[in-house]
C-alpha positions as CSV (number, residue, x, y, z in Angstrom):
1,M,7.9,4.3,27.3
2,N,5.6,7.0,26.8
3,F,6.4,8.8,23.1
4,P,4.9,12.2,22.3
5,I,3.7,12.4,18.8
6,R,6.4,15.7,18.4
7,D,9.4,12.9,19.5
8,I,7.6,10.5,16.9
9,V,7.5,13.2,14.3
10,Y,11.4,14.5,14.5
11,T,12.3,10.6,14.8
12,A,10.6,9.6,11.7
13,L,12.2,13.0,10.3
14,F,15.9,12.1,10.9
15,A,15.3,8.5,10.0
16,A,13.8,9.5,6.7
17,M,16.8,11.8,6.3
18,F,19.0,8.7,7.0
19,I,17.4,6.8,4.0
20,V,17.8,9.5,1.6
21,M,21.6,10.2,2.5
22,S,22.2,6.2,2.0
23,M,21.0,7.0,-1.9
24,I,24.1,9.2,-2.4
25,K,26.4,6.8,-2.7
26,V,29.7,7.0,-4.4
27,P,31.6,3.0,-5.0
28,L,34.8,2.6,-4.6
29,P,36.4,0.1,-7.2
30,F,39.3,-1.2,-4.4
31,S,36.7,-1.9,-1.4
32,P,33.2,-2.9,-1.0
33,V,32.3,-0.2,0.9
34,P,31.0,3.0,-1.1
35,I,31.2,6.3,0.3
36,T,28.1,7.7,1.8
37,L,26.4,10.4,3.9
38,Q,24.6,8.2,6.0
39,N,26.7,8.6,9.5
40,L,26.7,12.5,9.3
41,V,23.1,11.8,9.5
42,V,23.8,9.1,11.9
43,M,25.6,12.2,14.4
44,L,23.1,14.6,13.7
45,A,20.1,12.7,14.9
46,G,22.1,11.8,18.4
47,A,23.0,15.9,18.5
48,F,19.5,16.4,18.2
49,L,17.3,13.6,19.3
50,G,19.3,12.7,22.3
51,A,20.7,9.0,23.2
52,R,17.2,7.5,22.9
53,G,15.8,9.1,20.1
54,G,18.8,9.0,17.8
55,F,19.1,5.3,18.5
56,L,15.6,4.9,17.8
57,S,15.5,7.0,14.6
58,I,18.8,4.9,12.7
59,G,17.2,1.3,14.3
60,L,13.9,1.6,12.6
61,V,15.3,2.2,8.9
62,I,18.2,-0.9,9.7
63,A,15.2,-2.6,11.5
64,L,12.8,-2.1,8.5
65,T,15.5,-2.9,5.8
66,S,16.2,-6.3,7.7
67,L,12.7,-7.2,7.2
68,G,13.0,-6.5,3.9
69,L,11.9,-2.6,2.6
70,P,14.6,-1.4,0.1
71,L,15.6,1.6,2.3
72,L,19.3,1.7,2.2
73,H,20.8,2.1,-1.4
74,G,17.4,0.7,-2.9
75,Q,18.4,-2.7,-1.2
76,G,16.5,-4.6,1.7
77,G,16.6,-7.5,3.1
78,L,18.2,-9.8,6.0
79,S,21.7,-10.9,3.7
80,Y,21.5,-7.0,2.9
81,V,22.1,-5.6,6.3
82,L,24.1,-9.1,7.3
83,G,26.6,-8.6,4.1
84,P,30.0,-6.4,4.0
85,T,28.7,-3.3,5.3
86,G,26.6,-5.5,8.2
87,G,29.4,-3.9,11.0
88,F,28.6,-1.0,10.2
89,L,25.0,-0.8,9.8
90,L,24.6,-2.4,12.7
91,A,26.9,0.1,15.0
92,F,25.0,3.1,13.9
93,P,22.2,3.2,15.8
94,F,24.3,3.1,18.8
95,C,26.9,5.5,17.2
96,A,23.7,7.8,17.2
97,A,22.8,6.6,21.2
98,A,26.6,7.7,22.1
99,V,26.5,10.5,20.1
100,G,23.4,12.1,22.0
101,W,24.6,10.5,25.4
102,C,27.8,12.6,25.5
103,T,26.0,15.6,23.6
104,G,24.0,15.4,27.0
105,K,26.5,15.4,28.4
106,L,28.1,18.5,26.9
107,L,24.9,21.0,26.9
108,K,24.6,20.2,31.1
109,T,28.0,22.0,31.0
110,G,26.3,25.3,29.7
111,L,29.8,25.7,28.0
112,H,27.5,26.8,24.7
113,G,26.7,29.9,26.5
114,R,30.5,30.6,27.7
115,N,32.5,29.5,24.8
116,R,31.4,28.8,21.2
117,A,34.3,28.1,19.9
118,L,35.1,25.3,22.3
119,F,31.6,23.8,22.1
120,T,31.7,23.3,18.5
121,L,35.3,22.4,19.0
122,A,34.2,19.5,21.8
123,L,31.2,18.4,19.3
124,F,33.7,17.9,16.8
125,F,35.7,15.4,19.1
126,I,32.1,13.7,20.0
127,F,31.1,13.5,16.2
128,I,34.3,11.9,14.8
129,G,34.7,9.5,18.4
130,C,31.1,8.2,18.4
131,G,29.7,9.1,15.1
132,S,32.9,7.7,13.0
133,L,35.1,6.2,14.8
134,L,33.3,3.6,16.8
135,S,31.2,2.2,13.5
136,Y,34.6,1.0,12.4
137,L,35.2,-0.8,15.7
138,A,32.5,-3.3,14.3
139,G,32.3,-2.2,10.5
140,V,36.1,-3.1,10.4
141,P,36.2,-6.8,11.3
142,W,33.0,-7.2,10.0
143,L,34.3,-6.7,6.4
144,A,37.2,-8.9,7.2
145,K,35.4,-11.5,8.3
146,V,33.1,-11.5,5.5
147,Y,35.6,-11.3,2.8
148,D,38.2,-13.3,5.0
149,L,40.3,-10.4,5.0
150,S,43.8,-10.2,7.1
151,L,42.9,-7.2,9.9
152,A,45.4,-5.0,8.2
153,G,43.4,-5.5,4.5
154,A,40.1,-4.8,5.9
155,I,41.7,-1.2,7.6
156,A,43.1,-0.6,3.6
157,A,39.7,-1.4,2.6
158,G,37.2,-0.4,4.8
159,F,39.0,2.5,7.2
160,T,41.7,4.1,5.3
161,P,39.7,5.0,2.4
162,F,36.9,6.7,4.5
163,I,38.7,8.9,7.3
164,G,39.4,11.4,5.6
165,G,35.4,12.4,4.6
166,D,34.8,11.2,8.5
167,I,36.6,14.4,9.4
168,V,34.7,16.5,6.9
169,K,31.3,15.1,8.4
170,A,32.2,15.8,11.6
171,V,33.1,19.3,11.1
172,V,30.1,20.4,9.2
173,A,28.2,18.3,11.9
174,A,29.8,20.4,14.8
175,F,29.1,23.9,13.4
176,A,25.7,22.7,12.0
177,A,25.1,22.0,15.8
178,A,27.0,24.3,17.6
179,A,24.6,27.0,15.3
180,L,21.2,25.3,16.0
181,L,21.5,22.8,18.9
182,P,20.9,25.4,21.7
183,H,18.0,26.5,20.1
184,A,16.4,23.5,19.5
185,R,17.2,21.9,22.8
186,G,13.3,21.0,23.2
187,L,13.7,18.2,20.7
188,R,16.2,16.0,23.6
189,N,13.7,17.8,26.4
190,P,10.3,18.5,25.5
191,A,9.0,19.4,29.4
192,R,11.4,22.5,28.5
193,P,11.2,25.2,25.7
194,A,13.8,25.6,23.1
195,G,16.6,27.9,23.9
196,V,15.9,27.9,27.6
197,P,19.1,27.2,29.5
198,G,19.5,23.9,31.4
199,S,18.7,21.6,29.4
200,G,20.4,18.4,28.3
201,A,18.7,15.1,28.7
202,D,19.5,12.6,26.6
203,A,16.0,11.3,26.1
């Protein structure tokens, strides 16, 4: 695969954003899963970098953390990545890829040029579905296994306290992407200059 320098730079930029947002956390006394802004970056990385770039930017951080670098919440190591939040962490690169793929399909419809409000709403559903809910499909059962919880207990500890915040993040991401994405499509398709209609590649 060919990775132009610009692609590497933007992949590293979103990886750095993911690390920084992991440092902003609010521990909850009733849950081993803290509130963070990590999945906000997952949403934006997929939207702006596409499926491949989104996956690589988040996956790079997870891989380096697994090797022992203290990149997430100041912690690192395979034991941390496979800890209580492991299901979420391992799901995040795939969430970014799903966001990137769906956003690429949405851009190809040209909806952003015809109806900005509907385009923003569609982005919201992509972000909340692929960037948030998809991670819970892995994160909640993983949490149940690690802590020997029932599925209901894992949902109460790992889903219910967070879904409201995820909705807010998806709204913020949708408005940001709707405002900037049509003018930054060159990030997703370097062969076409930014702002030129018709770009929606997932690369």
